[in-house]
C-alpha positions as CSV (number, residue, x, y, z in Angstrom):
1,X,71.9,75.8,-34.2
2,X,71.4,72.5,-35.8
3,X,67.9,71.1,-36.3
4,X,67.1,67.5,-35.3
5,X,66.1,64.9,-37.8
6,X,62.6,65.1,-36.5
7,X,62.4,68.8,-37.1
8,X,63.8,68.4,-40.6
9,X,61.3,65.7,-41.4
10,X,58.4,67.9,-40.1
11,X,59.6,70.8,-42.2
12,X,59.8,68.6,-45.3
13,X,56.2,67.3,-44.7
14,X,54.9,70.9,-44.3
15,X,56.7,72.1,-47.5
16,X,55.5,69.1,-49.4
17,X,51.9,69.7,-48.4
18,X,52.2,73.4,-49.3
19,X,53.3,72.4,-52.8
20,X,50.4,70.0,-53.1
21,X,47.9,72.6,-51.8
22,X,49.1,75.1,-54.4
23,X,49.0,72.5,-57.2
24,X,45.6,71.1,-56.4
25,X,44.0,74.5,-56.3
26,X,45.4,75.4,-59.7
27,X,44.4,72.1,-61.2
28,X,40.9,72.6,-59.9
29,X,40.6,76.2,-61.1
30,X,42.5,76.0,-64.5
31,X,42.5,72.3,-65.3
32,X,45.5,70.0,-65.3
33,X,46.6,70.7,-68.9
34,X,46.4,74.4,-68.5
35,X,48.6,74.4,-65.3
36,X,52.4,74.1,-65.5
37,X,54.7,73.3,-62.6
38,X,56.3,76.7,-63.4
39,X,52.9,78.2,-62.4
40,X,52.8,76.2,-59.2
41,X,56.4,77.1,-58.3
42,X,55.8,80.8,-59.1
43,X,52.7,80.9,-56.8
44,X,54.9,79.6,-53.9
45,X,57.9,81.8,-54.7
46,X,60.1,78.8,-55.4
47,X,61.8,77.2,-58.5
48,X,60.5,74.2,-60.4
49,X,63.4,72.0,-59.2
50,X,62.0,72.4,-55.6
51,X,58.7,70.8,-56.7
52,X,60.7,67.9,-58.4
53,X,62.6,67.5,-55.1
54,X,59.4,67.1,-53.0
55,X,57.0,65.4,-55.4
56,X,58.5,64.6,-58.8
57,X,57.0,65.4,-62.2
58,X,53.6,66.8,-63.1
59,X,51.9,63.4,-63.3
60,X,53.3,62.5,-59.9
61,X,52.0,65.7,-58.4
62,X,48.5,65.1,-59.8
63,X,48.4,61.5,-58.7
64,X,49.5,62.5,-55.2
65,X,46.6,65.1,-55.1
66,X,44.0,62.5,-56.1
67,X,45.5,59.9,-53.8
68,X,45.1,62.2,-50.8
69,X,41.4,62.8,-51.7
70,X,40.7,59.1,-52.1
71,X,42.6,58.3,-48.9
72,X,40.4,60.7,-47.0
73,X,37.3,58.9,-48.3
74,X,38.7,55.5,-47.4
75,X,39.4,56.7,-43.9
76,X,35.8,57.9,-43.6
77,X,34.6,54.4,-44.6
78,X,36.8,52.7,-42.0
79,X,35.6,55.1,-39.3
80,X,32.0,54.7,-40.2
81,X,32.1,50.9,-40.1
82,X,33.7,51.0,-36.7
83,X,31.0,53.4,-35.3
84,X,28.0,52.5,-33.2
85,X,24.4,52.4,-34.5
86,X,22.5,50.7,-37.3
87,X,23.8,50.1,-40.8
88,X,21.8,53.2,-41.9
89,X,23.4,55.3,-39.2
90,X,26.9,54.2,-40.3
91,X,26.1,54.7,-44.0
92,X,24.9,58.3,-43.3
93,X,28.1,59.0,-41.4
94,X,30.2,57.7,-44.3
95,X,28.2,59.6,-46.9
96,X,28.3,62.9,-45.1
97,X,32.1,62.7,-44.9
98,X,32.2,61.4,-48.5
99,X,30.4,64.5,-49.7
100,X,32.5,66.9,-47.5
101,X,35.7,65.5,-49.0
102,X,34.4,65.9,-52.5
103,X,33.6,69.6,-51.8
104,X,37.2,70.2,-50.6
105,X,40.4,70.7,-52.7
106,X,41.7,67.2,-52.9
107,X,38.3,65.5,-53.3
108,X,37.3,68.0,-56.0
109,X,40.5,67.0,-57.8
110,X,39.5,63.3,-57.7
111,X,36.2,64.1,-59.3
112,X,37.6,66.4,-61.9
113,X,40.4,64.1,-62.9
114,X,39.7,61.8,-65.8
115,X,41.6,58.5,-66.0
116,X,43.1,59.5,-69.3
117,X,44.9,62.4,-67.7
118,X,47.2,60.1,-65.7
119,X,50.1,58.0,-66.8
120,X,49.2,54.2,-67.4
121,X,50.8,53.3,-64.0
122,X,49.1,56.0,-62.1
123,X,45.8,55.3,-63.9
124,X,45.9,51.7,-62.7
125,X,46.4,52.7,-59.1
126,X,43.8,55.5,-59.3
127,X,41.2,52.9,-60.6
128,X,42.2,50.4,-57.9
129,X,41.7,53.0,-55.1
130,X,38.3,54.1,-56.5
131,X,37.4,50.4,-56.7
132,X,38.2,50.0,-53.0
133,X,35.9,52.9,-52.1
134,X,33.1,51.4,-54.2
135,X,33.5,48.1,-52.3
136,X,33.5,50.0,-49.0
137,X,30.2,51.7,-49.8
138,X,28.6,48.5,-51.0
139,X,29.7,46.7,-47.8
140,X,28.2,49.5,-45.6
141,X,24.9,49.3,-47.5
142,X,24.9,45.5,-47.3
143,X,25.4,45.7,-43.5
144,X,22.3,47.9,-43.3
145,X,20.3,45.6,-45.4
146,X,21.4,42.7,-43.2
147,X,20.3,44.4,-40.0
148,X,17.0,45.6,-41.5
149,X,17.7,49.3,-41.3
150,X,18.2,49.8,-45.0
151,X,15.8,48.9,-47.8
152,X,17.8,48.3,-51.0
153,X,16.9,45.7,-53.7
154,X,20.2,46.2,-55.5
155,X,23.2,47.1,-53.4
156,X,25.4,47.7,-56.4
157,X,23.0,50.1,-58.1
158,X,22.3,51.8,-54.8
159,X,26.0,52.5,-54.3
160,X,26.4,53.9,-57.8
161,X,23.4,56.2,-57.3
162,X,24.7,57.5,-54.0
163,X,28.2,58.1,-55.3
164,X,27.0,59.8,-58.4
165,X,24.8,62.2,-56.5
166,X,27.5,63.0,-53.9
167,X,30.3,63.4,-56.5
168,X,28.4,66.2,-58.3
169,X,28.9,68.9,-55.5
170,X,32.6,68.9,-56.5
171,X,31.5,70.9,-59.5
172,X,28.9,73.2,-58.2
173,X,29.6,73.8,-54.5
174,X,30.6,77.4,-53.7
175,X,32.8,77.6,-50.5
176,X,31.8,81.3,-50.4
177,X,28.1,80.5,-50.4
178,X,25.6,80.7,-47.6
179,X,26.0,77.1,-46.5
180,X,29.0,75.2,-45.3
181,X,30.3,72.0,-46.7
182,X,29.0,70.1,-43.7
183,X,25.6,71.7,-44.0
184,X,25.3,70.8,-47.6
185,X,26.5,67.3,-47.1
186,X,24.1,66.6,-44.2
187,X,21.1,67.9,-46.2
188,X,22.0,65.9,-49.3
189,X,22.5,62.7,-47.3
190,X,19.1,63.1,-45.6
191,X,17.4,63.5,-49.0
192,X,19.2,60.5,-50.5
193,X,18.8,58.2,-47.5
194,X,15.1,58.9,-47.0
195,X,14.5,56.4,-49.8
196,X,16.6,53.7,-48.1
197,X,14.7,53.5,-44.9
198,X,13.3,50.0,-44.3
199,X,9.6,49.5,-45.1
200,X,6.6,48.2,-43.2
201,X,4.3,45.6,-44.7
202,X,2.4,48.3,-46.7
203,X,5.7,49.6,-48.3
204,X,5.9,52.7,-46.1
205,X,9.2,53.8,-44.7
206,X,9.6,53.4,-40.9
């Protein structure tokens, strides 16, 4: 029985994602340089040409892994900005998802991948995507400052501080630990955002 073009496309997407999932886990566990495409292929029971067919060379595989992580964060920013509530409410929603992504496979790969690891072309796109996320975060913070729900003297520094804190779980979070990604993310965001609550005349958070 012949498969339809839609079925073939679905199968291709699933196989491509399986390759990416295997690759990103090895990159995270062993490091990019210590992982070969032969290793990835062997873990899936396929040959290296199969990986070339679906994704290309090793640099392209790595870039696609980090692109997926960054895309998830950008989608979180878009969803948060479209949500109801104050600027602080929207920022919290964005930050919780930001942290959750960074504790998952593709987000961890983003944090653990240095610019120098990528080819010049991939490096430029990687930096551009990270720049977009930085702008997203600053805009959400600025909206909260504008509506009075966020107290932040320096939006740029606030964004850097939040991102720095929420990038770090990519290195220490244990998925086998007692708390889930969402629980850790929610707790961290509450701690960080307590200092962003707007102040009364005496400088107390309200």
